[in-house]
N, C-alpha and C positions, 0 to 999 in steps of 0.2 A: 189674675191675682198676683200681687208682687211676691217675689221670692223673699223668704224670711232672712233678715240680716243676721250675720254671724260676726262675733268680735274679730277685729282685724288689726294688723299693724302694717306699717310701710317698711319695705325692705328695698335695698339697692346694692350696688357695688361701689366701694370707695374708688374714686377716680385714679388716685395715685397707686395705692397698694393692691387694689382689686379684690380686697376682702369683702365678704358679705357684711353689710351694716344695716342697722335699724334706726328709725327716727325716734329719738328719745326726747325728753322734756327740754334738754339743753343742747340738742344737736344730734349728730349721728354717732351711734354707739355700736360696739361689736357684740355686746351681750344682749340677747333678746329680752332678758329679765328687766332691762332698763328701758325697753321700748314703750312708747305711748300706745295705749290700746284704745281703739275706737269701739264704742259700745252701741253706736247708732249710725245710720246712714249719713246724717249731718256731720257727725264727728269724723267719719271716714272721708267725706269730701274735703274737710279741712286738712286732714292728714295728707291726703293725696296732693292737695295744692302746696303744702309745705314740702313734700317730697319733690315735686316739680321745681320748686324754688331752689332746692339744693342742687338739682341738676343744672338749672339755669346759672347758678353761681359756680359751676364747675367743681363741686365737691363730690358729687356722686354721679353715677350713670345708671339709667334704667330703673327708676323708682316705680314700685307697684305695691298694691295691697295684697296681703296674704291672710287667709283665714287662720285664726288661732283658737285654741281651747284655753279657757282661764279657770278650769275646774280645780287646778292645783294651786291657784293663787298667783301663778306666773304664766305668761303666754307660752304656749307650746304649739308649734305649727301642726295643722291638721294633715296636710299633704306630705307624703314621703319625700318628695323633691326638696321641700322647704326644710324638713327635719335634717336632711343631709347638709344643706347649706348652713344651718345653724350649728351643726357639729364642727364645721371648719376643717374637716378631714377630707382630703382629695379622694375622689372615687377612682382615679387612675394613677398609676405610678408616674412620678416625674423625676427629672434629674438630668444626667448626661444623655444626650441624644444618641441613638443607635448609629453605627457607621452607615455611610451612604449606601453601600452595597446591600445592606439589610433592609433599608427603607424603601428601596426601589421595587419591592415585590408587588 
């Protein structure tokens, strides 16, 4: 028996900025609320192909489908990893690198 399809969007990373982006109606967007949502397997296949086309055009890297809930009227990622990506907040501190003697541990 085939697994039940869940609504999905395509996400990737912007090739220049590295930000998480989503495939929208007019191209790649940073706000998941503007993402195209696939409500069937056929729509998901089209979204995946469009995502790969974005990678082939050197706009994004690593496009893939993520499952979303649309219960609130806007797509919300189901998996925690994807919710973190949508937030845009880094999970580790970044900035000035530690001195070499501290990194060697």
